[in-house]
C-alpha positions as CSV (number, residue, x, y, z in Angstrom):
1,X,0.0,0.0,0.0
2,X,1.4,3.4,-0.9
3,X,2.2,5.8,1.9
4,X,0.5,9.2,1.8
5,X,2.7,11.9,0.3
6,X,4.1,14.6,2.5
7,X,2.8,17.3,0.0
8,X,-0.1,17.2,-2.4
9,X,-0.2,19.9,-5.0
10,X,-3.8,20.8,-5.9
11,X,-5.2,23.0,-8.7
12,X,-8.8,24.3,-8.7
13,X,-10.3,25.5,-11.9
14,X,-13.0,28.1,-12.1
15,X,-15.1,27.7,-15.2
16,X,-18.1,29.3,-16.9
17,X,-21.2,27.2,-16.0
18,X,-23.4,27.6,-19.1
19,X,-21.2,26.7,-22.1
20,X,-21.7,23.9,-24.6
21,X,-20.2,20.5,-23.8
22,X,-17.6,20.7,-26.7
23,X,-16.2,24.0,-25.3
24,X,-16.2,22.5,-21.8
25,X,-14.1,19.6,-23.0
26,X,-11.6,21.9,-24.7
27,X,-11.3,24.1,-21.6
28,X,-10.7,21.0,-19.4
29,X,-7.9,19.8,-21.7
30,X,-6.3,23.3,-21.6
31,X,-6.4,23.5,-17.8
32,X,-5.2,19.9,-17.3
33,X,-2.2,20.6,-19.5
34,X,-1.5,23.9,-17.6
35,X,-1.8,22.1,-14.2
36,X,0.6,19.4,-15.3
37,X,3.1,22.0,-16.5
38,X,3.0,23.5,-13.0
39,X,3.5,20.1,-11.3
40,X,0.1,19.6,-9.8
41,X,-1.0,16.1,-8.7
42,X,-4.7,16.6,-9.0
43,X,-7.1,19.1,-10.7
44,X,-10.5,19.9,-9.3
45,X,-13.2,21.2,-11.7
46,X,-16.6,22.7,-10.7
47,X,-19.9,21.0,-10.3
48,X,-21.3,19.6,-13.6
49,X,-18.1,21.0,-15.3
50,X,-18.5,18.8,-18.4
51,X,-22.2,19.2,-19.1
52,X,-22.8,22.6,-17.5
53,X,-25.5,23.3,-14.9
54,X,-28.2,24.4,-17.4
55,X,-31.0,21.8,-17.3
56,X,-32.7,23.0,-20.5
57,X,-29.4,22.4,-22.3
58,X,-28.4,19.1,-20.8
59,X,-31.9,17.6,-21.2
60,X,-31.5,18.2,-24.9
61,X,-28.0,16.7,-25.0
62,X,-27.6,13.1,-26.0
63,X,-26.3,10.9,-23.2
64,X,-23.7,9.5,-25.6
65,X,-22.2,13.0,-25.8
66,X,-21.7,13.1,-22.1
67,X,-20.1,9.7,-21.9
68,X,-17.8,10.6,-24.8
69,X,-16.8,13.8,-23.1
70,X,-15.9,12.0,-19.9
71,X,-13.9,9.4,-21.9
72,X,-12.0,12.2,-23.6
73,X,-11.0,13.8,-20.3
74,X,-10.0,10.4,-18.9
75,X,-7.7,9.9,-21.8
76,X,-6.2,13.4,-21.3
77,X,-5.6,12.7,-17.6
78,X,-3.8,9.5,-18.6
79,X,-1.7,11.3,-21.2
80,X,-0.7,13.9,-18.6
81,X,-0.4,11.3,-15.8
82,X,-2.4,13.2,-13.1
83,X,-5.7,12.9,-11.2
84,X,-8.7,14.9,-12.1
85,X,-12.1,15.4,-10.5
86,X,-14.8,16.5,-13.1
87,X,-18.5,16.8,-12.9
88,X,-21.5,15.9,-15.0
89,X,-25.3,15.5,-15.0
90,X,-26.2,12.0,-16.2
91,X,-29.3,9.9,-16.4
92,X,-28.6,6.9,-14.3
93,X,-32.0,5.7,-13.0
94,X,-35.7,6.1,-13.9
95,X,-35.0,9.0,-16.3
96,X,-33.7,11.1,-13.3
97,X,-30.3,12.7,-13.5
98,X,-27.6,12.3,-10.9
99,X,-25.3,15.2,-10.2
100,X,-22.0,13.4,-10.3
101,X,-18.4,14.0,-9.4
102,X,-16.0,11.6,-11.2
103,X,-12.5,10.9,-9.8
104,X,-10.1,10.0,-12.6
105,X,-6.8,8.4,-11.9
106,X,-3.5,9.1,-13.7
107,X,-4.2,5.8,-15.7
108,X,-7.3,7.4,-17.2
109,X,-9.8,5.3,-15.2
110,X,-12.8,6.6,-13.3
111,X,-11.9,5.2,-9.9
112,X,-14.6,6.8,-7.8
113,X,-18.0,8.5,-8.2
114,X,-20.0,10.5,-5.8
115,X,-23.5,11.8,-6.3
116,X,-24.7,15.0,-4.7
117,X,-26.8,14.3,-1.7
118,X,-28.5,17.6,-0.9
119,X,-30.2,18.9,-4.0
120,X,-30.5,22.7,-4.5
121,X,-33.0,24.7,-6.5
122,X,-36.3,23.9,-8.1
123,X,-34.9,22.5,-11.3
124,X,-32.4,20.3,-9.7
125,X,-35.0,18.9,-7.3
126,X,-37.3,18.3,-10.2
127,X,-34.9,16.5,-12.5
128,X,-32.3,14.9,-10.2
129,X,-32.2,12.1,-7.7
130,X,-30.0,12.5,-4.6
131,X,-27.1,10.2,-3.9
132,X,-27.0,7.9,-0.9
133,X,-23.4,7.7,0.3
134,X,-20.7,9.7,1.9
135,X,-17.4,9.9,-0.1
136,X,-14.1,8.4,0.9
137,X,-11.3,7.7,-1.6
138,X,-7.6,8.0,-1.9
139,X,-5.3,10.3,-4.0
140,X,-1.7,9.1,-3.9
141,X,-2.4,7.3,-0.7
142,X,-4.1,10.3,1.0
143,X,-7.6,9.7,2.2
144,X,-10.0,12.4,0.8
145,X,-13.7,13.2,0.6
146,X,-16.1,14.9,-1.8
147,X,-19.1,17.2,-1.4
148,X,-20.9,19.0,-4.1
149,X,-22.1,22.6,-3.7
150,X,-25.2,22.6,-1.4
151,X,-23.7,19.6,0.4
152,X,-21.4,22.0,2.1
153,X,-24.2,23.4,4.2
154,X,-24.6,19.9,5.8
155,X,-21.4,19.4,7.9
156,X,-22.1,15.8,8.6
157,X,-21.2,15.0,5.0
158,X,-17.6,16.1,5.6
159,X,-17.2,15.8,9.4
160,X,-17.9,12.1,9.3
161,X,-15.2,11.5,6.6
162,X,-12.8,13.6,8.7
163,X,-13.5,11.4,11.7
164,X,-12.8,8.4,9.4
165,X,-9.4,9.8,8.5
166,X,-10.0,12.1,5.4
167,X,-7.6,15.0,5.4
168,X,-8.7,16.9,2.2
169,X,-12.2,18.0,1.2
170,X,-12.8,18.5,-2.5
171,X,-15.8,20.7,-3.1
172,X,-16.9,21.3,-6.7
173,X,-19.7,23.9,-6.8
174,X,-21.9,26.0,-9.2
175,X,-23.4,28.7,-7.1
176,X,-25.6,30.1,-9.9
177,X,-28.7,32.2,-9.1
178,X,-30.3,35.6,-9.7
179,X,-27.8,38.3,-9.4
180,X,-29.5,39.9,-6.4
181,X,-29.2,36.6,-4.6
182,X,-25.5,36.3,-5.3
183,X,-24.9,39.9,-4.1
184,X,-26.9,39.3,-0.9
185,X,-25.0,36.2,-0.1
186,X,-21.7,38.0,-0.6
187,X,-22.7,40.9,1.6
188,X,-24.3,38.7,4.3
189,X,-21.3,36.4,4.3
190,X,-23.4,33.4,3.2
191,X,-21.1,32.2,0.5
192,X,-19.1,29.0,0.9
193,X,-17.5,28.9,4.4
194,X,-14.2,27.0,5.0
195,X,-14.5,23.7,6.8
196,X,-11.1,23.8,8.4
197,X,-12.2,25.6,11.6
198,X,-14.7,22.8,12.4
199,X,-12.6,19.8,11.1
200,X,-8.9,20.8,10.8
201,X,-8.5,19.5,7.3
202,X,-7.8,21.1,3.9
203,X,-10.8,22.5,2.0
204,X,-10.5,22.9,-1.9
205,X,-13.4,24.6,-3.7
206,X,-13.8,25.0,-7.5
207,X,-16.8,27.2,-8.2
208,X,-18.2,28.6,-11.5
209,X,-18.5,32.1,-13.0
210,X,-20.5,33.8,-15.7
211,X,-24.1,34.3,-16.7
212,X,-26.8,32.0,-17.9
213,X,-27.7,31.8,-21.6
214,X,-30.6,34.2,-21.1
215,X,-28.6,36.6,-18.9
216,X,-31.0,36.2,-15.9
217,X,-28.6,34.3,-13.6
218,X,-25.0,34.5,-12.6
219,X,-22.4,32.7,-10.6
220,X,-20.0,34.4,-8.2
221,X,-16.7,32.6,-8.5
222,X,-14.6,32.8,-5.3
223,X,-12.9,29.4,-5.6
224,X,-10.4,28.8,-2.8
225,X,-7.9,26.4,-1.3
226,X,-8.0,26.7,2.5
227,X,-5.5,25.5,5.1
228,X,-6.9,23.5,8.1
229,X,-6.9,26.7,10.1
230,X,-9.4,28.2,7.6
231,X,-6.8,30.6,6.2
232,X,-6.4,31.0,2.5
233,X,-3.6,29.4,0.5
234,X,-5.1,30.5,-2.8
235,X,-8.2,32.4,-3.9
236,X,-9.9,33.2,-7.2
237,X,-11.8,36.3,-8.2
238,X,-15.5,36.8,-8.8
239,X,-15.8,37.3,-12.5
240,X,-13.3,35.4,-14.6
241,X,-12.2,31.9,-15.5
242,X,-8.9,31.0,-13.8
243,X,-6.9,28.3,-12.1
244,X,-5.5,28.5,-8.5
245,X,-2.9,26.2,-7.1
246,X,-1.5,25.4,-3.7
247,X,0.8,22.9,-2.1
248,X,-0.8,21.1,0.8
249,X,1.5,20.0,3.6
250,X,-0.6,17.1,4.7
251,X,0.9,16.8,8.2
252,X,-0.9,20.0,9.0
253,X,-4.3,18.3,8.6
254,X,-4.9,16.5,11.8
255,X,-8.7,16.3,11.8
256,X,-8.5,17.2,15.5
257,X,-11.7,19.2,15.7
258,X,-13.8,16.5,14.1
259,X,-12.0,13.8,16.2
260,X,-12.8,15.7,19.4
261,X,-16.5,14.8,18.9
262,X,-15.5,11.2,19.3
263,X,-14.5,12.0,22.9
264,X,-17.2,14.2,24.3
265,X,-20.0,14.1,25.1
266,X,-19.2,10.5,26.1
267,X,-22.8,9.2,25.6
268,X,-22.5,9.9,21.8
269,X,-19.3,7.9,21.3
270,X,-20.9,4.5,20.3
271,X,-23.2,6.3,17.9
272,X,-20.3,8.2,16.2
273,X,-18.4,4.9,15.9
274,X,-21.5,3.2,14.3
275,X,-21.9,6.0,11.8
276,X,-18.2,6.0,10.9
277,X,-18.3,2.3,10.3
278,X,-21.4,2.7,8.1
279,X,-19.7,5.5,6.1
280,X,-16.6,3.4,5.5
281,X,-18.7,0.4,4.4
282,X,-21.0,2.4,2.2
283,X,-18.2,4.5,0.6
284,X,-16.8,1.3,-0.9
285,X,-20.0,0.8,-2.9
286,X,-19.2,1.6,-6.5
287,X,-22.7,2.8,-7.1
288,X,-23.3,6.5,-6.1
289,X,-26.9,5.7,-5.2
């Protein structure tokens, strides 16, 4: 078994959320090549990065095109010998979509999939089915977890993995809504909050930017890579596509705030242990449902 690396170099890519799948594939290839040239081990892309988060568009897109796009990015990851986490909306059951994050290995294989658990917005709730597992997977021997956008408001989805040993949270997002809502969240401080202060693990977010095809909605960017203290190692702006990169010194991520919950209050200890065991068992299930 490979020992975890001392340092994991992570790149987070901030992409437009309402582009055609062909352009998305091209942008993925460009950023993967750039990340490889900078020495990154893994590249995180936003929620639904391959298909976009526009349900009118994706409902009219042949499923074959989505599968081909994922295959093309997997081949690119293999050519460049690095990990990638990409997103798609795919029909997997009873004509409902799953909002998926795919972990691609340096060999070009999809080695892990996670489906968004906490659905957001009227259209996503109408067209998607929620996932039914909590994510645990390894990158170069380092145990990691995944949450997708709204999942971040539900701390059990990342605190339980932190209790189980995960030391990096990968968090693809697409925070698209009416511009007034985006502005209110920014002013009120209700944008994505770092998980480090409640877990003491690294938190890597890749969000989207840009407006919808009809110009009625926007996405606020603000991708970040946070130290376990909650302090920023890298941050992206609010309006442009860009890539941020940071080197994670993994010994800094102790998970100590999450692990403290295993100690006190004492009467909850057996229940935490039961949940952690269930998370570990369920995480091995190849199905995201």
